[in-house]
GULO-927607 format. One record per residue (C-alpha): x, z, y; residue in three letters. Coordinates in steps of 0.2 Angstrom, whole numbers, plus 5000, padded with zeros to 4 digits. Layout:
<pts>
XZYALA...
</pts>
This chain:
<pts>
532546095498MET531345995506ILE530945965524ASP529346015527VAL527646095517LEU526146025524LEU524546125521VAL522746095525MET522346285525PRO520546355520PRO519246375525VAL518246205527SER516946105519GLU518045955520ALA518145935500VAL517445755498GLN519245675499PHE521045715505PRO520745755523TYR521645615532LEU522945705543ALA524045755527LEU524245585519PRO524445515535GLN525845625542LEU526645605523THR526745435526ALA527545445544ALA528645575540TRP529345505523THR529645345533ALA530645445545ARG531745505533GLY530945665528HIS530545745511THR528645815512VAL527645915500ARG525745905503ALA524446045500LEU522646055500ASP522546235500LEU520846235505ASN520346125490LEU521146255479GLU520346395486TYR518746325482ARG519146305465ASP519946485464GLU518246555472VAL517346465458LEU518246465443VAL519646585441ARG519146745450ARG518746905440GLY517346935428PRO515646985435PHE515447175436ARG513847245431GLU513047345445ARG512947545438PRO511347605432ASP511347745446ASP511447605460ALA510147485455PRO509647335468ALA508647405481SER508147265492THR507747075489THR509447035498GLY510447145484ASP509347075470ILE509846885475TYR511546935479ARG511747005460SER510846865452VAL511946745462SER513546815459GLU513246825440ARG512646635440TYR514446605449ARG515446695436SER514446625422ASP514346445428HIS515646415441GLY516546295430THR514946195427LEU514646195446LEU516446135449LEU516446005435SER514645935441THR515245915459ALA516445805454ARG515345705442ASP514745545452ARG513545505438SER512445645439SER511445605457GLY510445755462PHE511445875450ALA513045835460GLN512245855476GLU511546015471THR513446075465ALA514146035480ILE512846125491GLN512946295479ALA515046275479SER515046265498GLY513846415498ARG514946515486TYR516346475496VAL515646525512ALA515046685506GLN516746725499GLN517646695516ALA516346785525ALA516446935513ARG518346945518ASP518146915535GLY518846745537TRP517446675545THR516746735563ILE515046785565SER514046855580GLY514846825597THR516646905598PRO517846885612ARG519446765609LEU520446925612GLY519647025597GLN520246895584LEU521947005582ASP520647125576LYS519847005564LEU521546955559VAL522047125555GLU520547165546ALA520547005535ALA522547025528ARG522147135515ASP520747055505THR520746945490TRP520746785499SER522246835510ALA523146895494ARG522746745483TRP523146605496CYS524746695502THR525246715483SER524946525481ARG525946485495LEU527446595491GLU527446515476ALA527646355482VAL528746405495LEU529946465481ASP529746305471GLU530046195486GLU531146305498ARG530546185514PRO531246195531GLN529646195539VAL527946265534LEU526546155544ALA524746195544PHE523546055550SER522146135557VAL520446015560PRO519146165562PHE518946325570PHE518546415554SER520346385549GLN520946495563VAL520746655557VAL521446615537PRO522946515545THR523446665558LEU523246785543VAL524446675530LEU525546645545THR525646835549GLY525846895531LEU527246755528LEU528246785543LYS528346975539VAL528946925520ARG530046785526ARG530746805544PRO531746655542ASP530246555538LEU529846415553ARG527946385554ILE527246245564ALA525346235567LEU524446065573GLY522845955571GLY521345955583PRO520946135585THR522746185589VAL522646045602GLN521046135609MET521446325606TRP523346345607ALA523646395625ALA522146515623LEU522746595607LEU524546605615GLN523846695629ARG522646805620ARG523246855604THR524646935596GLU524446855579ALA524946675587ALA526646745588ARG527046715569SER526946525574VAL528646435579ASP528146265584HIS526446215591TRP525946025591CYS524945975604LEU525045785602GLY525145665587HIS526045735574GLY526945585568GLU528545615577ASP528445795579PHE529345845562LEU530745745569THR530945835585ASP531045995576ILE531945955560VAL533245805561PRO533045705544PRO534445685533GLY536145795533PRO536045945545GLY534145945544SER534246135543ALA534946135561ALA533946205575GLU533246065586SER533246075606ALA531346105607ARG531046285610GLU529946375599ARG528246425604GLY528346315620ARG526946205625LEU526646075636PRO525746125654ASP524246045650ARG523346005632ALA523245825637ALA525045805641ASP525345825622GLY524445665620LEU525645565630ARG526945545619ASP527745385610ALA526445365597PHE525945185593VAL524445165582LEU524944985576ASN526745045570ASP526045185559GLN526145185539GLN524745175531MET524145335522PRO524945415508ASP523945475494PHE525245495480GLY525045665479GLN523245685479PHE522045665464ASP520445605470PHE519645665455ALA519845835461ASP518545805476TYR516745825477SER516445645484ASN514745575479GLN515245395487ALA517145385478HIS517845335495GLN519445345503PHE519845385522PRO520545275534TYR520745285554ARG520545125565LEU520645225581THR521545385588VAL520345435603GLY518545385610CYS518645225618TYR517045305628TRP517745485630GLY516445525643ARG515145645633CYS515445815642THR515445925627PHE516745825616CYS518445905620SER519245775608TYR518445625618GLY518745695634ASN520645725632ARG521045565625TYR520045485640ARG521145605652ASP522645555644ALA522245365642ARG522745375625ALA521445285615PHE522145145604GLN521445035592GLN522444965576ILE522444785576HIS521144705563PRO522444615553ASP523544775551ILE522144885544ALA521444735534ALA523244735525GLY523144915523HIS521444925518LEU521644795505ILE523344875499ALA522445045497LEU520944995488SER521944895476ALA523245055473ARG521745175472LEU520545085463GLY519345125476ILE518144995487THR517245115498ASP518145175514VAL517745325525ALA518245275541VAL518845425547ALA518745395568ASP517745505578GLU516945365587ASN517345185580THR516845045592GLY515744925581LEU516344765588ARG518044815583HIS517444895566LEU516644715563LEU518244625566ARG519144725553VAL517844715540MET517844525543GLU519744515540ALA519644605525ALA518244505519ARG519244325524ARG520644395513ARG519444415497GLY519144595499ALA517444675494GLU517544825502LEU516044935509THR516345055525PHE515445215530ARG515745255549ALA515545355565ARG515045275579ALA513945265595ARG512245195596LEU512945045607GLU511744905615PRO512344785603GLU511244885590LEU509744815600ALA510044645592ASP509444645572PRO510544515568ALA512044605575PHE511444745562CYS511344615548ARG513044555553ARG513744735550LEU512844755533ARG513644595527GLU515244625531ALA515144775520GLY514444935532CYS513145025522VAL513345195532GLN513345255550LEU513345425556SER513045445575THR512545585588GLY510645555593PHE510845715601GLU508945705610THR507645585614ALA507545665633ARG508445535644GLN508745665658GLU509745785645ILE510845635639LEU511145575657ASP511645755662SER512845755646LEU513645585651GLY513145515635LYS512845345642GLY511445305629GLN509745255632ASP508445365622ALA507245215618ALA508745105614HIS509345215602ALA507745245593GLU507745055591ARG509445045585ALA509045165571VAL507745065565LEU508744895567ASN510144975556LEU508945065543THR508044885540ARG509744805539ALA510144915525GLY511345045533ILE510845205531VAL510945315546THR511445495547ASN511045575565LEU511645735573SER510345815585PHE510745955598MET510146095607ASP510646225619GLY510746125635TYR510846205653ASP509446085658HIS507546135665PRO506846005651HIS507746085637ALA506246135627ALA505445965632ASP506845875624GLY506645965607TYR504745915606ARG505245725611ASP506545745597THR505545805585VAL504345665588GLY505545535585VAL505945615568ILE504045625564GLN503645445569ARG505045375557HIS505445505544PRO505745365531ALA507045275542GLU508145415549LEU509345525540GLY510045695546LEU511845725547ASP511945905558THR510946015570MET512046105581GLN512046205597LEU512846135612LEU514646255616VAL516046215628ALA517546175619GLU519346205628PRO519746035634GLY518145975637SER517345935655TYR515946065651LEU517346195649TRP518346135664ALA516646145675ASN516246325672ARG516846475682GLU517046605668ARG518546705660PRO519246625646ASP518946775636ASP517046765637GLU516146775620PRO516246645610LEU514746545603VAL514646475585THR513446365575ASN513246505563GLU511546475553GLY511746295557LEU513246235549ALA514646275536PHE515646435542ALA515046435558ALA515346255563GLY515846215581ARG516346365592VAL516646375610GLY516046465626GLY514246495631ALA513346345641VAL511846455643ILE511346645644ASP511046745628ASP509246725629THR509146545632ALA510446525618THR509446615605ALA507846525609ALA508846355606ALA509546415589ARG507746455584GLN507146285589ARG508446195579LEU508146325563LEU506346265567ARG506846095565MET507746095550THR506146135541VAL504846055551GLU505645885556ALA506645835541VAL506845655537PRO506345585520ASP508145565515ALA508645725518GLU506945805511ARG507345725495ALA508845815492GLY508145985498ARG507146065485PRO506646235496ASP505646085506LEU504046035500PRO503945845496ARG503145725507ARG501445675502THR501045535513GLY499845615526GLY498445755525PRO497045765513PRO495645645516SER494045715522GLU493145685508ASP494245775497ARG495045915508PRO496446035500ALA495346165495ASP494246045486ARG495545945475ARG495245965456PRO496246105448ALA497846055439PRO497746065420GLY498846165411PRO500646165414PRO502146085403PRO503346205396PRO504546235410ALA506446295413ARG507446335428PRO508046185438ARG510146175437PHE510846295449ALA509246405449VAL509846585440ALA508646665429LEU509046845427GLU508147015424GLN508447155437VAL507747335434GLY506647255421GLY505947115430ARG506346935428TRP506946845444PHE507246655448LEU508646625461ALA509146455469ASP510946475472VAL511146315481ALA509646345494TRP509446535495PRO507746575489ARG507046685476MET505446715465ALA504846865455VAL504146815437VAL502446905435PRO502547065423PRO501446965410SER502546815410LEU504346825400ALA505446675397PRO506046635378ASP507646665371ARG508046485377ASP507446515396GLY505846405393ARG504046485401PHE502446435392THR500846495400ALA499146545389ASP498046605405ASP497446545421PRO498546665432ALA500146605423ALA499646415423HIS499546445442HIS501146525444TRP502046395432LEU501146255444HIS501846345460ARG503646365453MET503646175447LEU503046125464ASP504346225473LYS505646145461ARG506246315455LEU505746255438LEU505546095430VAL504746025414PRO505446045398ASP505845935391PRO506345835407PRO505845655408ALA507145525404PRO507345465422ASP507245655429ASP508545665441PRO508345845441GLU508345855423GLY510045945420ARG509846115414SER510946285419VAL
</pts>
């Protein structure tokens, strides 16, 4: 019998390395005398979707695929059935370059499709009060049955006093409530606890608006390190109920952060229960936190920063403590690259930690999320960051329109932000930028055009992280300043992010929201930095400018005969209804093979006439096909 089974639930794209809450809580709870089993069910769910589901079933002859969408789904599902194991192994293969990136993309799509098929992710604009219907509809699905069965097997093995879920993303809310409800029916004495950033935001509303929330006994709205001791005293008698009332919440969400948590007193994360080889991490890195909360905390759309600012709960770990942890973890794990897991890392603090580690002889590299701080206007500061080990910085650029930034409390100068990104890039630090739209501002459309202009001016220097609609999350200043019911329709980033991305209340009306979504979707095609374009086979390669006047596009020499070609890795070649189709399972698109052209038994195409030449050249240009045999240094040369 153990004290707690700590679970990271589906569905999330966090499969690059262990989500830090689990190893961090494992270390803290173990140090307090508890016995802990950590389970990354999100990762296991991904593996099951890709590898261990039943065989693909042929479509009956009397029910042929009738639409392009039907054909794509049929071909894509067959590819998963035949090659899911290859996708999974390639997603973990850090030596495969573009193939790994493609496999990660395809794996995420298959997981999202399965979750959507089983009703585990929300779509459209449901009200919070409708979550009960979504939970009920998702209870009798493959996803629910497999995950419940997996959890019950571990519960039987470990017999924990508490089953605890860490819920960082809204995409995990419906799956978690499905699982807690099913397990509570089957095991009424099982004590269930929920925590994590999404729980901190949504717990009060879920309790008020959903019956499904009644399956949860304990809600953690603060730091989880001391929470387990509050509900399960360690050692002898640990099964005794504590004085904390089941289901009780603080009066305000921010109050949950006013606890006894001291960052400098915490243990370094315990990764002993996690195998990094199972994770699809291209950089082979481990996560670590330098801060809790955000030192700025004023961005009106950021529930995380706003709540920590209101609670005066921001903390930074001492550089010497962090350096000691990082050196010990690197030696223990055999990994020298650190993913700083803070939502917003102060760059001067980050530099102090890096340099403290360097003084002790550790050659570590760092990737962090931070603001575009004033220091970045100084190229020498950027070079100092790079020399100390910083190789990547993710940051919220949001928009190039200053009036919009000011209205959001961003505290960022648009012209400075552009210079900062260039300084970072020239220092050798890769920048991944987040862009936003959907502002309640008269210059929202102008902001879109200004932002596109920045990207198009610097395509070689910029990198893309996310594009997302502005939503009002509970606990944010945006949410607090609106006069709307708490059961209004939820707005999602469906189509822009994995499993709908950030979810919250509407900031603008439906028509303006739809227009903003379309602007962002256009941006994902029209204004894509070179670094992102290189990994997007669905986008044409940048040619370096328009055709010259003396050689316009329609007067270019016709290409010669194409080489033999075969489908690129993760492009399916299937025959449906007597026709051959190519379907890209990572970046959804499809092409029909001309009737006069057919692959040989090894899936290769050769062309003997001008029309076939033209088609093969188009498929090679679209990167659905690649030359066969591939060039020795071709990053796309992997087959199947």
